[in-house]
C-alpha positions as CSV (number, residue, x, y, z in Angstrom):
1,X,-67.2,0.7,-43.0
2,X,-64.6,-1.6,-42.7
3,X,-62.2,-2.7,-45.4
4,X,-62.8,-6.7,-45.7
5,X,-61.1,-8.6,-48.6
6,X,-62.7,-12.4,-48.8
7,X,-60.0,-14.7,-50.4
8,X,-60.4,-18.1,-51.7
9,X,-57.0,-19.6,-51.9
10,X,-56.4,-21.6,-55.3
11,X,-54.3,-24.5,-57.0
12,X,-51.9,-21.8,-57.6
13,X,-51.4,-18.8,-56.4
14,X,-52.7,-15.9,-58.7
15,X,-49.5,-13.4,-59.3
16,X,-51.9,-10.2,-59.1
17,X,-50.8,-8.1,-56.4
18,X,-54.2,-5.6,-56.8
19,X,-54.9,-8.3,-53.1
20,X,-51.7,-7.3,-51.6
21,X,-52.8,-5.7,-48.0
22,X,-53.2,-1.5,-47.8
23,X,-52.3,0.1,-44.9
24,X,-55.6,1.3,-42.9
25,X,-57.7,-1.7,-43.9
26,X,-58.6,-4.9,-42.6
27,X,-57.9,-7.6,-44.9
28,X,-59.5,-11.3,-44.2
29,X,-58.7,-14.3,-46.0
30,X,-60.0,-18.1,-46.2
31,X,-57.5,-20.0,-47.1
32,X,-58.5,-23.7,-48.3
33,X,-55.8,-26.1,-48.1
34,X,-57.4,-29.1,-48.3
35,X,-57.8,-30.6,-45.2
36,X,-59.2,-27.9,-43.1
37,X,-59.6,-24.6,-41.6
38,X,-57.3,-21.9,-42.0
39,X,-58.0,-17.7,-42.2
40,X,-55.3,-15.0,-42.6
41,X,-56.2,-11.5,-41.5
42,X,-54.2,-8.4,-41.6
43,X,-54.8,-6.0,-39.2
44,X,-54.9,-2.2,-40.5
45,X,-51.5,-1.3,-39.3
46,X,-49.7,-4.4,-40.6
47,X,-50.0,-7.0,-37.6
48,X,-51.2,-9.9,-38.8
49,X,-53.2,-12.7,-37.4
50,X,-53.6,-16.8,-38.5
51,X,-56.9,-18.2,-37.4
52,X,-56.5,-22.1,-37.5
53,X,-54.6,-24.2,-39.0
54,X,-56.2,-27.7,-39.9
55,X,-54.7,-30.3,-41.0
56,X,-57.5,-33.6,-41.1
57,X,-56.9,-37.1,-42.0
58,X,-60.5,-37.1,-42.6
59,X,-60.3,-33.8,-45.1
60,X,-59.5,-35.8,-48.7
61,X,-63.6,-37.3,-47.4
62,X,-64.9,-34.6,-46.3
63,X,-67.0,-32.2,-48.9
64,X,-66.1,-29.7,-46.9
65,X,-62.7,-29.3,-47.9
66,X,-62.0,-30.7,-51.5
67,X,-59.0,-32.1,-52.0
68,X,-56.0,-31.2,-54.3
69,X,-54.7,-32.6,-57.3
70,X,-50.9,-32.0,-56.5
71,X,-50.7,-34.4,-53.7
72,X,-46.8,-33.4,-52.7
73,X,-47.8,-29.9,-51.2
74,X,-49.2,-30.5,-47.5
75,X,-52.1,-28.7,-45.4
76,X,-49.4,-26.4,-43.7
77,X,-47.4,-25.7,-46.9
78,X,-50.5,-24.6,-48.4
79,X,-51.2,-22.1,-45.9
80,X,-47.8,-20.9,-45.6
81,X,-47.3,-20.3,-49.5
82,X,-50.6,-18.6,-49.2
83,X,-49.4,-16.4,-46.3
84,X,-46.2,-15.1,-47.6
85,X,-47.6,-14.2,-51.2
86,X,-50.1,-11.9,-49.3
87,X,-48.4,-10.7,-45.9
88,X,-46.6,-7.5,-45.5
89,X,-44.1,-9.2,-43.5
90,X,-42.4,-12.6,-43.2
91,X,-43.6,-13.9,-39.6
92,X,-46.9,-14.0,-37.7
93,X,-47.3,-11.7,-35.1
94,X,-50.4,-14.3,-33.9
95,X,-52.0,-17.4,-34.2
96,X,-55.2,-18.7,-32.6
97,X,-56.5,-22.3,-32.1
98,X,-59.9,-21.9,-31.5
99,X,-60.2,-25.3,-30.4
100,X,-58.6,-28.6,-30.4
101,X,-60.5,-30.9,-33.3
102,X,-57.8,-32.3,-36.3
103,X,-59.4,-29.8,-39.0
104,X,-58.4,-26.8,-36.6
105,X,-55.0,-27.6,-35.4
106,X,-53.9,-30.4,-36.9
107,X,-53.2,-34.6,-36.6
108,X,-50.1,-37.1,-36.3
109,X,-50.1,-40.4,-37.7
110,X,-47.6,-42.9,-37.8
111,X,-46.1,-41.8,-40.7
112,X,-46.3,-37.7,-40.3
113,X,-42.5,-35.9,-41.2
114,X,-40.4,-34.9,-37.9
115,X,-39.7,-31.3,-38.1
116,X,-35.8,-30.9,-38.6
117,X,-35.1,-29.9,-35.0
118,X,-36.0,-33.6,-33.9
119,X,-38.4,-31.7,-31.4
120,X,-42.3,-32.4,-32.7
121,X,-43.6,-33.6,-35.8
122,X,-45.4,-31.5,-38.7
123,X,-49.1,-31.1,-38.9
124,X,-51.4,-27.8,-39.1
125,X,-50.1,-25.1,-36.6
126,X,-47.2,-27.0,-35.8
127,X,-45.9,-27.3,-39.5
128,X,-46.8,-23.7,-40.4
129,X,-45.1,-22.8,-37.1
130,X,-42.0,-24.6,-38.6
131,X,-41.5,-22.5,-41.4
132,X,-42.9,-19.1,-40.0
133,X,-42.3,-17.7,-37.0
134,X,-45.2,-17.0,-34.7
135,X,-44.6,-14.5,-32.2
136,X,-47.5,-15.2,-29.7
137,X,-50.1,-18.3,-29.7
138,X,-52.9,-18.3,-28.1
139,X,-55.6,-21.0,-27.2
140,X,-58.1,-21.8,-25.3
141,X,-56.5,-24.3,-22.6
142,X,-52.9,-23.2,-21.7
143,X,-50.8,-23.8,-19.5
144,X,-52.8,-26.8,-17.9
145,X,-54.8,-28.5,-20.8
146,X,-57.0,-30.1,-18.9
147,X,-60.8,-28.3,-19.5
148,X,-63.2,-29.8,-19.4
149,X,-60.5,-33.1,-19.2
150,X,-56.7,-33.9,-19.3
151,X,-56.8,-33.0,-23.4
152,X,-53.8,-35.0,-23.0
153,X,-55.3,-38.1,-22.3
154,X,-59.2,-38.4,-23.4
155,X,-61.2,-41.0,-21.8
156,X,-57.6,-42.9,-20.5
157,X,-56.0,-42.8,-24.4
158,X,-53.1,-40.5,-25.0
159,X,-54.1,-37.7,-27.5
160,X,-51.2,-38.0,-30.1
161,X,-51.5,-34.7,-31.5
162,X,-52.1,-32.8,-28.3
163,X,-48.5,-34.3,-26.7
164,X,-47.4,-33.0,-30.2
165,X,-48.9,-29.6,-30.2
166,X,-47.4,-29.5,-26.3
167,X,-43.9,-30.7,-27.8
168,X,-44.2,-27.8,-29.9
169,X,-45.1,-25.0,-27.6
170,X,-42.0,-26.2,-25.4
171,X,-39.4,-25.9,-27.8
172,X,-40.5,-22.5,-29.3
173,X,-41.1,-20.9,-26.1
174,X,-37.2,-21.8,-25.1
175,X,-35.7,-21.6,-28.8
176,X,-37.6,-18.5,-30.5
177,X,-39.5,-16.8,-27.8
178,X,-42.4,-18.0,-28.5
179,X,-44.9,-16.5,-26.5
180,X,-48.2,-18.3,-25.5
181,X,-51.0,-17.0,-23.5
182,X,-54.7,-18.2,-23.4
183,X,-57.8,-16.2,-24.6
184,X,-59.1,-14.2,-21.6
185,X,-62.7,-13.5,-22.5
186,X,-64.2,-9.8,-22.3
187,X,-60.8,-7.8,-22.8
188,X,-59.7,-5.8,-25.9
189,X,-56.1,-5.8,-24.8
190,X,-54.8,-9.2,-25.1
191,X,-55.1,-9.0,-29.7
192,X,-53.6,-5.6,-30.5
193,X,-52.4,-3.9,-33.0
194,X,-48.4,-4.2,-32.3
195,X,-46.5,-2.2,-35.5
196,X,-48.6,1.3,-35.5
197,X,-50.9,1.1,-32.1
198,X,-51.3,4.7,-31.5
199,X,-52.5,5.6,-35.2
200,X,-54.6,2.9,-35.2
201,X,-55.8,3.1,-31.5
202,X,-59.8,3.2,-32.4
203,X,-59.1,-0.7,-34.2
204,X,-59.9,-3.5,-31.4
205,X,-60.3,-6.9,-31.3
206,X,-62.8,-8.0,-28.6
207,X,-62.5,-11.8,-27.3
208,X,-66.0,-13.1,-26.7
209,X,-65.8,-16.6,-25.4
210,X,-63.6,-19.4,-24.2
211,X,-64.7,-22.3,-22.6
212,X,-67.5,-21.8,-20.6
213,X,-66.7,-18.2,-20.1
214,X,-68.1,-15.2,-22.3
215,X,-68.3,-11.7,-22.4
216,X,-70.5,-9.3,-19.7
217,X,-73.0,-9.2,-21.9
218,X,-74.7,-12.9,-21.5
219,X,-74.2,-11.8,-17.6
220,X,-76.4,-8.5,-18.0
221,X,-78.8,-10.3,-19.6
222,X,-79.5,-12.5,-17.2
223,X,-79.8,-10.2,-14.8
224,X,-82.1,-7.9,-16.1
225,X,-83.2,-9.8,-19.0
226,X,-82.1,-7.0,-21.8
227,X,-78.9,-5.3,-22.8
228,X,-78.6,-1.8,-24.3
229,X,-77.5,-1.4,-27.6
230,X,-73.8,0.3,-27.7
231,X,-74.6,3.9,-30.1
232,X,-78.6,4.7,-30.0
233,X,-78.9,2.5,-26.2
234,X,-81.8,0.6,-27.2
235,X,-83.0,-2.1,-25.5
236,X,-82.4,-5.9,-26.8
237,X,-85.3,-7.7,-24.8
238,X,-84.6,-11.2,-27.1
239,X,-88.8,-11.4,-27.1
240,X,-89.7,-13.8,-29.3
241,X,-87.1,-15.0,-29.9
242,X,-86.7,-18.7,-29.1
243,X,-83.8,-20.9,-27.1
244,X,-81.7,-17.4,-26.2
245,X,-78.0,-18.2,-25.9
246,X,-75.2,-16.3,-25.7
247,X,-74.0,-16.5,-28.9
248,X,-77.4,-15.5,-30.4
249,X,-77.5,-12.7,-28.2
250,X,-74.3,-10.9,-29.3
251,X,-75.4,-11.8,-32.7
252,X,-77.8,-9.4,-32.2
253,X,-76.2,-7.1,-30.4
254,X,-73.0,-6.8,-33.4
255,X,-75.7,-6.3,-36.0
256,X,-77.5,-3.6,-34.0
257,X,-73.9,-1.9,-34.0
258,X,-73.1,-2.3,-37.3
259,X,-77.0,-1.2,-38.4
260,X,-76.7,2.1,-35.6
261,X,-73.3,3.0,-37.0
262,X,-74.7,3.1,-40.9
263,X,-77.7,4.7,-40.0
264,X,-75.4,7.9,-38.0
265,X,-73.4,7.9,-41.2
266,X,-76.7,7.4,-43.8
267,X,-78.0,10.6,-41.7
268,X,-75.5,12.4,-42.2
269,X,-74.7,11.8,-46.1
270,X,-78.8,12.3,-46.3
271,X,-78.6,16.0,-45.2
272,X,-75.5,16.9,-47.2
273,X,-77.3,15.8,-50.0
274,X,-80.3,17.7,-49.6
275,X,-79.7,20.7,-51.7
276,X,-77.6,18.4,-54.4
277,X,-78.5,16.9,-57.6
278,X,-76.5,13.5,-56.7
279,X,-78.1,10.9,-54.6
280,X,-77.2,7.9,-52.6
281,X,-79.3,5.3,-54.0
282,X,-78.6,1.8,-52.5
283,X,-77.3,1.4,-49.1
284,X,-76.3,-3.0,-48.8
285,X,-74.7,-4.9,-45.9
286,X,-71.0,-3.2,-46.1
287,X,-71.6,-0.6,-49.2
288,X,-73.4,2.9,-50.4
289,X,-73.9,3.1,-53.6
290,X,-74.3,7.1,-55.4
291,X,-75.8,8.5,-58.0
292,X,-72.9,11.3,-58.4
293,X,-73.5,14.2,-60.9
294,X,-70.6,14.8,-62.9
295,X,-70.7,18.7,-62.3
296,X,-70.5,18.0,-58.7
297,X,-68.0,15.0,-58.5
298,X,-64.9,17.4,-57.4
299,X,-67.3,18.7,-53.8
300,X,-69.2,15.8,-53.3
301,X,-66.8,12.8,-53.2
302,X,-64.3,13.7,-51.4
303,X,-67.0,14.9,-48.7
304,X,-68.7,11.7,-48.4
305,X,-65.7,9.9,-48.6
306,X,-64.3,11.7,-44.9
307,X,-67.9,11.6,-43.9
308,X,-68.4,7.4,-44.5
309,X,-64.6,7.2,-42.9
310,X,-65.1,9.2,-39.4
311,X,-65.0,6.5,-36.9
312,X,-61.3,5.0,-38.7
313,X,-63.8,3.0,-40.9
314,X,-61.5,3.1,-44.0
315,X,-63.7,3.3,-47.7
316,X,-62.9,1.4,-51.4
317,X,-64.0,3.2,-54.1
318,X,-65.4,2.6,-57.1
319,X,-67.0,4.4,-60.3
320,X,-68.3,4.3,-63.4
321,X,-71.6,3.7,-65.3
322,X,-72.5,-0.2,-64.8
323,X,-72.4,-1.3,-61.4
324,X,-70.9,-5.0,-62.3
325,X,-67.5,-3.1,-64.2
326,X,-66.9,-0.5,-61.7
327,X,-62.9,0.6,-61.4
328,X,-61.5,1.3,-58.1
329,X,-60.0,4.9,-57.7
330,X,-56.7,4.6,-55.4
């Protein structure tokens, strides 16, 4: 199982360093900036990725983005402050914009502040990128921005936020060497570990969908009426599922992958514990709970950890007599 960290930002970031990234772990942070979506990830090798940086003018009225009492801090500033607190570096390796809605990439209004460089205004991703260098920016429409229509002038009306976004891109391509790409569906070669690719070569990010293009799974399903699971090669027919879509199919595929990998690991664990007093007593989506005999602990715990981590699946180990009060083991 991958170590996954879910964090919801607060008005004042806690100074506790226990949530700092550690090599070998995939950390995922969901950042509440008060005005839109923003997720921050650190890969096992320290490569960083920001997924969206929303700044919607309707944020204060949207229950999904409850506002903060500190009105003098912008949504972009909150995202940057948060990233700087938890990121292992002071640069964003990747920034990915999922789609061009205000709560995902920003909103330009008459009173929106202009960058000190004078090239663009500051909101959402442009504000984040103004304060934190972005090495590679990825979106769904580069370089033409014309699907399913001209995104600069939808319905014949100028989209000021899109125009500003393009000004931001042009400036940083020229001045800071920022690379801009369109997301490529199906590939696992576009978003990769940049710091230690050989050490973490089994870690991958697979692009699934961009615009109306989706990974080959959907094509296989449409052609033969089923797909096969990646580990046990079992058929997934989707029989009995109403209104099968590419997204539903992928979700079933992903769940099958997680389940089959976990089952194989549990089979090894149960076999190993067959002649031991220590036993596996609970399996949940992302954790295993063991009742370990203290007399066997020195042998059993390292052996179990090795089995579970095989295949580059680092784990976090905790111990204790009460589940809710378990302590971490370094």
